[in-house]
C-alpha positions in Angstrom: 42.3 -207.7 51.7 40.3 -208.1 48.5 40.1 -211.6 47.0 39.0 -212.1 43.4 36.4 -214.8 43.2 35.4 -216.8 40.1 31.8 -217.7 39.4 30.6 -221.3 39.9 28.8 -222.0 36.6 27.6 -225.5 35.7 26.2 -224.7 32.2 27.8 -226.2 29.1 29.9 -224.3 26.7 27.9 -223.4 23.6 30.5 -221.6 21.5 31.0 -222.3 17.9 33.1 -225.2 16.8 36.8 -224.6 16.5 38.0 -224.2 12.9 40.2 -226.8 11.4 43.9 -226.0 11.8 44.7 -226.6 8.1 43.3 -224.3 5.5 41.7 -225.9 2.5 43.3 -225.8 -0.9 41.6 -224.0 -3.7 38.9 -226.1 -5.5 40.9 -226.4 -8.8 44.0 -227.7 -6.9 42.0 -230.2 -4.9 40.4 -231.4 -8.1 43.8 -231.6 -9.8 45.3 -233.7 -6.9 42.2 -235.9 -6.9 42.5 -236.6 -10.6 46.2 -237.3 -10.3 45.6 -239.8 -7.5 42.9 -241.5 -9.5 45.1 -241.8 -12.6 48.1 -243.0 -10.6 46.1 -245.7 -8.7 44.3 -246.7 -11.9 47.6 -247.2 -13.7 49.1 -249.2 -10.8 46.1 -251.4 -10.6 46.2 -252.1 -14.3 49.9 -253.0 -14.1 49.4 -255.4 -11.2 46.3 -257.1 -12.7 48.1 -257.4 -16.1 51.1 -259.0 -14.5 48.9 -261.3 -12.4 47.3 -262.5 -15.6 50.4 -264.3 -16.8 49.2 -267.8 -15.5 46.3 -267.4 -17.8 48.5 -266.4 -20.7 50.7 -269.5 -20.1 47.6 -271.7 -20.0 46.5 -270.5 -23.4 50.0 -271.0 -24.9 51.2 -267.5 -24.9 54.7 -267.9 -23.3 57.4 -265.3 -22.8 59.9 -267.2 -25.0 57.8 -267.8 -28.1 60.2 -267.0 -30.9 59.5 -266.2 -34.6 62.7 -265.0 -36.4 60.6 -264.0 -39.4 58.9 -261.3 -37.2 62.1 -260.0 -35.6 62.3 -256.3 -34.8 58.9 -255.4 -36.1 57.3 -252.1 -35.0 53.9 -251.8 -33.2 51.0 -253.6 -34.9 47.7 -255.0 -34.0 49.3 -258.4 -33.4 52.2 -257.0 -31.4 51.2 -253.7 -29.7 54.8 -252.9 -28.6 56.5 -254.7 -31.5 58.9 -257.6 -31.3 62.5 -258.1 -30.2 65.5 -259.5 -32.1 64.2 -263.1 -31.8 60.6 -262.2 -32.9 59.3 -262.4 -29.3 56.3 -260.2 -28.4 57.7 -257.3 -26.3 54.4 -256.8 -24.4 54.3 -260.4 -23.4 57.8 -260.3 -22.1 57.0 -257.2 -20.2 54.0 -258.9 -18.6 56.0 -261.9 -17.6 59.0 -259.8 -16.6 56.8 -257.7 -14.3 56.4 -260.7 -12.0 60.0 -260.7 -10.8 60.2 -256.9 -10.9 57.1 -256.3 -8.8 57.9 -259.1 -6.4 61.4 -257.7 -6.0 60.1 -254.2 -5.4 57.5 -255.5 -2.9 60.1 -257.4 -1.0 62.4 -254.3 -0.7 59.6 -252.1 0.5 58.2 -254.7 2.9 61.7 -255.4 4.5 62.4 -251.7 4.8 59.1 -251.1 6.6 59.2 -254.1 8.8 62.7 -253.3 10.0 62.6 -249.5 10.0 59.1 -248.5 11.3 59.0 -250.6 14.5 62.6 -249.8 15.3 61.9 -246.0 14.8 58.8 -246.1 16.9 60.5 -248.0 19.7 63.5 -245.7 19.7 61.5 -242.5 19.7 59.0 -243.7 22.3 61.3 -245.3 24.8 64.5 -243.4 24.2 67.5 -244.1 26.5 69.8 -247.0 25.9 67.4 -248.6 23.4 67.5 -245.6 21.2 71.2 -245.3 21.3 71.7 -249.0 20.3 69.2 -248.8 17.4 70.7 -245.5 16.2 74.2 -247.0 16.1 72.9 -249.9 14.0 71.2 -247.5 11.6 74.3 -245.4 11.3 76.3 -248.5 10.5 73.9 -249.5 7.8 73.9 -246.1 6.2 77.7 -246.0 6.2 78.0 -249.3 4.2 78.1 -248.9 0.4 74.9 -250.8 -0.5 75.7 -251.3 -4.1 79.0 -253.1 -3.3 77.1 -255.4 -0.9 74.5 -256.1 -3.5 77.1 -257.1 -6.1 78.7 -259.4 -3.5 75.3 -260.9 -2.8 74.8 -261.5 -6.5 78.1 -263.4 -6.7 77.0 -265.6 -3.8 73.3 -265.9 -4.9 73.5 -265.5 -8.7 70.3 -264.3 -10.4 68.3 -264.4 -7.1 66.5 -261.2 -7.3 64.6 -261.9 -4.0 67.8 -262.0 -1.9 69.2 -258.9 -3.6 66.1 -256.8 -3.2 65.6 -258.0 0.4 69.2 -256.7 1.2 68.3 -253.4 -0.5 65.3 -253.2 1.8 67.5 -253.8 4.8 69.8 -250.9 3.8 66.7 -248.6 3.1 65.3 -249.4 6.6 68.0 -247.2 8.2 66.7 -244.1 6.5 63.1 -245.0 7.4 64.2 -245.6 11.0 65.6 -242.1 11.3 62.5 -240.5 9.8 60.1 -242.4 12.0 62.2 -241.9 15.1 62.3 -238.2 14.5 58.5 -238.0 14.0 57.9 -240.2 17.1 60.1 -238.0 19.3 57.9 -235.0 18.3 54.6 -236.9 18.8 55.4 -238.4 22.2 55.8 -235.0 23.7 52.2 -234.0 22.7 49.7 -233.8 25.5 47.3 -236.4 24.2 50.1 -239.0 24.5 50.7 -237.9 28.1 46.9 -238.0 28.7 46.8 -241.6 27.3 49.6 -242.6 29.6 47.9 -240.9 32.5 44.7 -242.7 31.7 46.5 -246.0 32.3 46.9 -247.3 28.8 49.8 -249.7 28.3 52.8 -248.7 26.1 51.6 -251.2 23.4 48.1 -249.6 23.4 49.5 -246.1 23.2 51.9 -247.1 20.4 49.4 -249.0 18.2 46.3 -247.0 18.9 47.5 -243.4 19.3 51.0 -243.2 17.9 50.8 -245.4 14.8 47.8 -243.7 13.3 49.6 -240.3 13.5 52.6 -241.9 11.8 50.6 -243.6 9.1 50.7 -240.8 6.5 54.4 -240.5 7.0 54.9 -244.2 6.6 52.7 -244.2 3.5 54.8 -241.5 1.9 58.0 -243.3 2.7 56.6 -246.6 1.3 55.7 -244.8 -1.9 59.1 -243.2 -2.2 60.9 -246.4 -1.3 58.9 -248.3 -3.9 59.9 -245.9 -6.6 63.6 -246.1 -5.6 63.4 -249.9 -5.4 61.8 -250.0 -8.8 64.7 -248.0 -10.3 67.2 -250.2 -8.5 65.5 -253.4 -9.7 65.3 -252.2 -13.3 69.0 -251.2 -13.1 69.9 -254.6 -11.9 67.9 -256.1 -14.7 69.7 -253.9 -17.2 73.0 -255.2 -15.9 71.7 -258.8 -16.1 71.9 -259.3 -12.4 68.3 -260.2 -11.6 67.0 -263.2 -13.5 68.4 -266.0 -15.6 67.8 -265.7 -19.4 65.6 -266.3 -21.2 63.4 -265.4 -18.3 62.5 -261.7 -18.8 62.5 -258.7 -16.5 61.7 -255.1 -17.2 65.4 -254.1 -16.9 66.4 -257.1 -19.1 63.9 -256.0 -21.8 65.3 -252.5 -21.7 68.9 -253.9 -22.0 67.9 -255.9 -25.1 66.2 -252.8 -26.7 69.2 -250.6 -26.1 71.3 -252.7 -28.5 68.9 -251.9 -31.4 68.0 -248.3 -30.5 69.4 -247.0 -33.8 67.7 -249.6 -36.0 64.4 -250.1 -34.1 63.7 -247.3 -31.6 60.1 -248.6 -31.1 61.6 -251.6 -29.4 62.6 -249.3 -26.5 59.5 -247.2 -26.5 57.1 -249.7 -24.9 59.3 -250.7 -21.9 60.4 -247.1 -21.3 56.8 -245.9 -21.3 55.6 -248.6 -18.8 58.5 -248.1 -16.5 58.2 -244.3 -16.5 54.5 -244.3 -15.9 54.9 -246.8 -13.0 57.6 -244.7 -11.3 55.6 -241.5 -11.9 52.5 -243.0 -10.4 54.4 -244.1 -7.3 55.7 -240.6 -7.0 52.3 -239.0 -7.4 50.9 -241.2 -4.6 53.8 -240.3 -2.4 53.3 -236.6 -3.0 49.6 -236.9 -2.3 50.3 -238.6 1.0 52.8 -235.9 1.9 50.1 -233.2 1.6 47.5 -234.9 3.1 58.6 -243.0 30.2 60.6 -241.6 33.0 61.8 -243.5 36.1 62.8 -243.0 39.7 66.5 -243.6 40.1 69.3 -242.9 42.5 70.2 -239.2 43.0 72.7 -237.9 40.5 76.1 -237.6 42.1 77.0 -234.2 40.6 74.4 -232.3 42.7 76.2 -229.0 43.3 73.1 -226.8 43.8 70.8 -229.1 45.7 69.5 -227.5 48.9 70.0 -229.1 52.3 67.2 -231.4 53.6 64.5 -229.4 55.3 62.9 -231.9 57.6 59.8 -232.6 55.4 58.4 -235.0 57.9 57.2 -232.1 59.9 54.7 -231.3 57.0 53.0 -234.7 57.2 49.4 -234.8 58.3 48.1 -238.0 59.7 45.1 -238.0 57.3 47.1 -237.3 54.1 46.1 -239.3 51.0 49.2 -238.3 49.1 52.6 -237.4 50.6 55.4 -236.0 48.4 58.7 -236.0 50.3 62.0 -234.6 49.0 61.0 -234.9 45.3 63.9 -234.0 43.0 63.5 -234.2 39.2 66.4 -234.0 36.8 66.9 -234.1 33.1 68.9 -236.9 31.5 71.9 -234.6 31.6 71.6 -234.3 35.4 70.2 -230.7 35.5 67.8 -230.3 38.4 64.3 -229.0 37.4 62.8 -229.2 40.9 64.7 -229.7 44.2 63.5 -231.3 47.5 59.8 -230.6 46.9 57.5 -231.7 49.8 53.7 -231.3 50.2 50.7 -233.5 51.0 47.1 -233.8 49.9 44.1 -235.0 52.1 40.9 -236.7 51.0 38.5 -234.1 49.4 41.1 -231.4 49.6 42.2 -229.0 46.8 45.9 -228.1 46.9 47.1 -225.4 44.5 50.7 -225.3 43.1 51.3 -221.6 42.5 54.1 -219.7 40.8 55.4 -218.1 37.7 55.9 -220.0 34.5 59.1 -222.0 34.9 58.7 -222.4 38.7 58.5 -226.1 38.4 54.7 -226.6 39.1 53.9 -228.8 36.1 57.1 -230.8 36.5 56.2 -231.5 40.1 52.6 -232.4 39.3 53.5 -234.7 36.4 56.2 -236.4 38.4 53.6 -237.9 40.7 52.5 -240.1 37.8 55.9 -240.1 36.1 54.6 -238.6 32.9 57.6 -236.7 31.7 60.0 -238.5 29.4 63.8 -238.3 29.7 63.8 -237.3 33.4 65.1 -239.0 36.5 63.5 -238.4 39.9 64.3 -239.2 43.5 62.2 -238.8 46.6 59.2 -240.5 48.2 55.7 -240.4 46.8 53.3 -242.1 49.2 49.7 -242.7 48.0 47.3 -244.1 50.6 50.2 -245.5 52.5 51.9 -247.1 49.5 55.2 -245.9 48.0 54.4 -245.5 44.3 57.7 -243.8 43.4 59.5 -247.1 42.8 56.7 -248.9 41.0 57.5 -250.4 37.6 55.5 -249.2 34.5 53.1 -252.1 34.7 52.2 -251.5 38.4 52.0 -247.7 37.7 49.4 -248.3 35.0 47.1 -249.8 37.6 47.1 -246.4 39.3 46.9 -244.1 36.3 43.4 -243.3 35.5 41.9 -245.6 38.1 43.2 -244.0 41.3 45.0 -240.9 40.1 43.9 -239.1 37.0 45.4 -236.2 35.0 44.0 -233.3 33.1 46.4 -231.3 30.8 46.5 -227.7 29.8 45.2 -227.7 26.2 42.1 -229.8 25.6 42.6 -229.8 21.8 46.0 -231.5 22.4 44.8 -233.8 25.2 42.4 -235.6 22.9 43.6 -237.6 20.0 42.4 -235.8 16.8 42.1 -239.1 14.8 39.4 -240.6 17.0 35.9 -239.5 17.9 35.3 -238.5 21.5 33.1 -241.5 22.4 35.8 -243.8 21.0 38.4 -242.3 23.3 36.1 -242.4 26.4 35.1 -246.0 25.6 38.7 -247.1 25.4 39.3 -245.8 28.9 36.1 -247.3 30.2 37.0 -250.8 28.7 40.4 -250.6 30.4 39.4 -249.4 33.8 35.9 -250.9 34.2 36.0 -253.9 31.9 32.9 -252.9 30.0 32.0 -254.3 26.6 32.3 -252.2 23.5 28.5 -251.3 23.4 28.2 -250.7 27.1 31.4 -248.6 27.1 29.9 -246.4 24.3 26.7 -245.9 26.4 28.7 -245.1 29.5 30.8 -242.6 27.5 27.6 -240.6 26.8 26.7 -240.7 30.5 30.2 -239.4 31.3 29.7 -236.5 28.9 26.4 -235.8 30.5 28.0 -235.8 34.0 30.3 -233.0 32.9 27.3 -230.9 31.9 27.6 -231.2 28.1 24.3 -230.5 26.3 23.3 -233.1 23.7 26.0 -235.6 24.8 24.9 -238.2 22.2 25.7 -235.7 19.4 28.9 -234.5 21.0 30.1 -238.1 21.5 30.1 -238.7 17.8 32.3 -235.7 17.0 36.0 -235.4 16.6 37.8 -233.1 19.0 38.4 -230.4 16.4 34.6 -230.3 15.7 33.8 -228.9 19.2 34.7 -225.7 21.0 37.6 -225.4 23.4 35.4 -225.4 26.5 33.5 -228.5 25.3 36.8 -230.3 24.5 38.0 -229.5 28.0 34.8 -231.0 29.5 35.4 -234.1 27.3 39.0 -234.3 28.7 37.7 -234.1 32.2 35.2 -236.9 31.4 38.2 -238.9 30.1 40.0 -238.3 33.4 36.9 -239.4 35.4 36.4 -242.7 33.4 38.3 -244.7 36.0 36.5 -243.1 39.0 39.8 -241.7 40.4 40.3 -240.5 44.0 43.0 -237.9 43.2 42.8 -235.6 40.2 45.9 -233.7 38.9 44.8 -230.7 36.9 47.7 -229.0 35.2 46.5 -225.4 34.4 43.2 -226.8 32.9 41.9 -223.4 31.8 45.1 -221.9 30.3 44.0 -222.3 26.7 40.4 -221.1 27.2 38.8 -217.7 27.2 37.7 -216.0 30.4 34.0 -217.0 30.2 34.8 -220.7 29.5 37.4 -220.7 32.2 34.7 -219.8 34.7 32.5 -222.6 33.5 35.3 -225.2 33.6 36.4 -224.2 37.1 32.8 -224.3 38.3 32.5 -227.8 36.8 35.6 -228.9 38.6 34.4 -227.5 41.9 31.1 -229.2 41.5 32.6 -232.5 40.6 35.0 -232.2 43.5 32.1 -231.8 45.9 30.0 -234.6 44.3 32.7 -237.2 44.2 34.7 -236.1 47.2 37.8 -235.8 45.0 41.2 -234.6 46.1 42.7 -232.3 43.5 46.2 -230.9 42.8 45.6 -227.8 40.8 48.5 -226.2 39.0 47.8 -222.5 38.3 49.4 -219.0 38.3 46.0 -217.3 39.0 45.5 -216.3 42.6 41.8 -215.8 41.9 41.6 -219.5 41.0 43.5 -220.3 44.2 41.1 -218.2 46.3 38.0 -219.8 44.8 39.1 -223.4 44.4 41.9 -224.3 46.9 42.1 -225.2 50.5 45.8 -225.1 50.7 48.5 -223.4 48.5 52.0 -224.4 47.7 54.1 -221.5 46.3 57.0 -222.6 44.1 59.9 -220.6 42.9 62.8 -221.8 40.7 62.1 -225.4 41.3 61.5 -225.4 45.1 58.7 -224.8 47.6 59.1 -221.4 49.2 55.8 -221.3 51.2 52.9 -223.6 52.0 49.8 -223.4 54.2 46.1 -222.8 54.3 44.9 -220.4 51.6 43.1 -218.0 53.9 46.2 -217.6 56.1 48.5 -217.2 53.1 46.3 -214.5 51.7 46.0 -212.7 55.0 49.8 -212.8 55.9 52.2 -214.3 53.4 55.5 -215.4 55.0 57.7 -215.3 51.9 58.5 -212.2 49.9 57.8 -214.0 46.7 54.3 -214.9 47.7 53.7 -211.3 48.8 55.1 -210.1 45.5 52.8 -212.4 43.5 49.8 -211.2 45.4 50.7 -207.6 44.8 51.1 -208.4 41.1 47.7 -210.1 40.8 45.9 -208.2 38.0 42.6 -208.7 39.9 43.9 -206.4 42.6 45.1 -203.6 40.4 43.3 -200.3 40.5 41.9 -198.9 37.2 44.2 -196.2 35.8 47.3 -197.3 37.7 50.4 -198.9 36.3 50.4 -202.7 36.6 52.7 -203.9 39.3 55.2 -206.6 38.3 58.1 -208.5 40.0 61.4 -207.1 38.6 63.9 -209.6 37.1 63.4 -213.1 35.9 63.5 -216.7 37.3 67.0 -218.2 37.3 66.9 -221.1 34.8 67.8 -224.7 35.8 71.5 -225.2 36.0 72.1 -221.5 36.8 70.4 -221.2 40.2 72.3 -219.2 42.9 73.9 -220.8 45.9 71.9 -218.6 48.4 68.2 -217.7 48.3 67.0 -218.1 44.7 64.7 -215.1 45.1 67.3 -212.8 46.5 68.1 -211.1 43.2 64.5 -209.9 42.9 63.7 -209.4 46.6 63.6 -205.9 48.2 64.3 -207.3 51.6 67.4 -209.5 50.6 70.6 -209.1 52.5 74.1 -210.4 52.0 73.2 -213.3 54.3 70.3 -214.2 51.9 72.6 -214.3 48.9 75.2 -216.4 50.7 73.1 -218.9 52.6 70.4 -221.1 51.1 67.4 -221.0 53.6 65.8 -224.2 54.8 62.1 -224.7 54.8 61.0 -223.4 58.3 58.0 -225.4 59.4 55.5 -224.2 62.0 54.0 -227.4 63.3 51.2 -225.6 65.2 49.7 -223.9 62.2 50.9 -226.3 59.5 52.5 -223.4 57.6 56.1 -223.4 56.2 58.3 -220.8 54.6 61.8 -220.8 53.1 63.0 -217.3 54.1 65.5 -215.7 56.5 63.5 -212.4 56.5 60.1 -213.6 57.5 60.1 -211.3 60.5 61.0 -208.3 58.4 58.3 -209.1 55.9 55.7 -209.2 58.7 56.9 -205.9 59.9 56.6 -204.3 56.5 53.1 -205.8 56.2 52.1 -204.4 59.5 53.0 -200.8 58.4 51.1 -201.0 55.1 
C-alpha cells in the first residue's frame, strides 16, 4: 500500500506579508474624513474651553445676569457678538454660562449609559447562560418604559435638578448600548484568538480587558458619540421647556426658549444659540461617523438522550502509561443536542495521536472539550490527565493547566493572534503569566521563542502585527505562543488548514521537530491521511460524533477494520491515479440530532445489512493488539480486502 509522506522541512516561511483585509479609501475621501474630524474636534475643544472659562468671566465681573434695559434686543455688534436678549443681557455670555449645566448634563448621561451598558453587555456576551438571560430581561424592561414620562416625574420630585434627570436618561440609554455591546461580544468570543487566549491560560478578566475590550473600543466610541448627540438634544429640549435649571440661571435650551418669543421682532436673537447648538451636535455626529468607519462546563448528562449509544467498555482501551485518558466523553449543545457521543481514547508521553474524519465528524469538538474551550456546551465523561481528573475542575483550576501543561493551536493563525497587538506583546503576556518573567525579560524570551520555531530575523518579526506577516510565519508565531508555558501535551486543531501546500509541509516539519526535541505528546486533528502517515503513531477515526476505529497507524493503513476508515483511505487524493475519476464516499454525514438508531455509517456503507441499520454496534476492543472498531461487518470487510 502506498503511503503519501510529507517532507520534514525546518526552514522559515519567507512569503510576502499578507495584505490588509480592508481596502483603503481613495485619497480625496481620506483627506475629506480627516478634515471633517479635525474641524469637529476643534469646534468641540473650543466649546469646552470657552465654557470652562466662565470662572474667569465671573472674576472680572462679566456675569450671566448683567442687565441693561437700554440695550434690549440689539443685533450683533462688536460689544455683543450675538446681540442681547429682552433684558439687555449679552447672549454670548449667557450661552457660555449656560453651557456649564448643558455639558455637565450631557456628560452625565453618556457616562451613566456607558458605565451601566458596556460592562453588562460584555459580561452577558462573554459568559452567556443565566447571567445573560437576567441582564437581557433588565434591558428589555428598561426599553419598554416610556423614558420621557419617567423624566417628567423625576422633574416633579427633583425640580430643576438637571443632573438627576440626565442621569436617569443615561440609565434608559444604557439598555440600547447593552444590546449592541452584547451582540458584538457574542460575535467576538467565537473568534479563534479568544479561544487561543483562553487555551493559553489567561483569566476571564485578562481576556475581557486585554483582548475583548480593545476590539469593542471603536464600537463603544461610536455609541458614546451618538449618545452624546442624543443627550444634547434631550438636554436642550428640557431647557426649552424650562425643566433643567432655575431662572435666571441660563442653559442653552433656556436661551433658545427666550429667543423664540421674539423671533418675529429680533431673529438675530435666535441665530447665535441655534448656530452653536447645531455645530455642536453636527460635530458629535461627524466623530461618531468617523469611528464607525474606522466558558463551557462539565455537567450531568442531559436526561433526554434518545440517540446515545450504549457504553462500550472504554476501560479496555486504557494503557498503563497513558498521559491523557478520555473516557465516555459526550458533548452537547445548550439545547441538549449531542455533538459527540461516548468518545474514548488515550495519549501517551511523546506520542502523536491523530483524530481523523470528514468535516463535521466531531474531531475539533472532541479536541477542544479536553480544555473546555467551546462556549455554550455541556459535557460529561472522564478526562484524566497524568492521573488527575480535570473534567470537573473549575475555571480557576483549569487555567493552571491551560498553556502550562496542555496547550492549544487553532486552525487559522491570522485569527489565533490578536490583530490589535504586536506578536512580541502577545508572547510576552503568556510568558509573564506562565513563567513569572518581568516585562523586559519576557520580551527577550519572546524573541527566543520565535527563534525556536525557526523564524528568520525573530527580532524584526517580534515587532510586527499579525497582519504584517505571512500565513506560515503567523502559524509559527501561534506555535510559539502555545509553547510559552512549556506544555507537555499539545492539541493541534488542523494547524495547516489555512496554509498553502508548501507552507503546510514546513509547519508540519516544525511540529515534528519540536515534538522530538521536547518529547511532546500531540493530539493532531486532521482529515489528511498523508499527515497521519507522516506525523502520527496512533489514529482515532471519528464519524458522526463517535469513534469508529482506533489503533496504531501502520496497522490501520495495512488493514482497516471499519468500512468508513477503508472508504476514507480509498478517497485519499494522494492515492488517486492520474487521469482517473476521483473516488468519493457517496452520501453525507448525518447531522447532530438526526443520527440514525443503528450504525451511523450504514446509509453510506456498501457492506451494510438490515442488522446494521437496526442495531447500534458497540466498540469492539482487541486487548491484544490495542485496536478497536465499531462495526458488525469487520469480517466481511477483511474478506473483501483479501480479494482486492
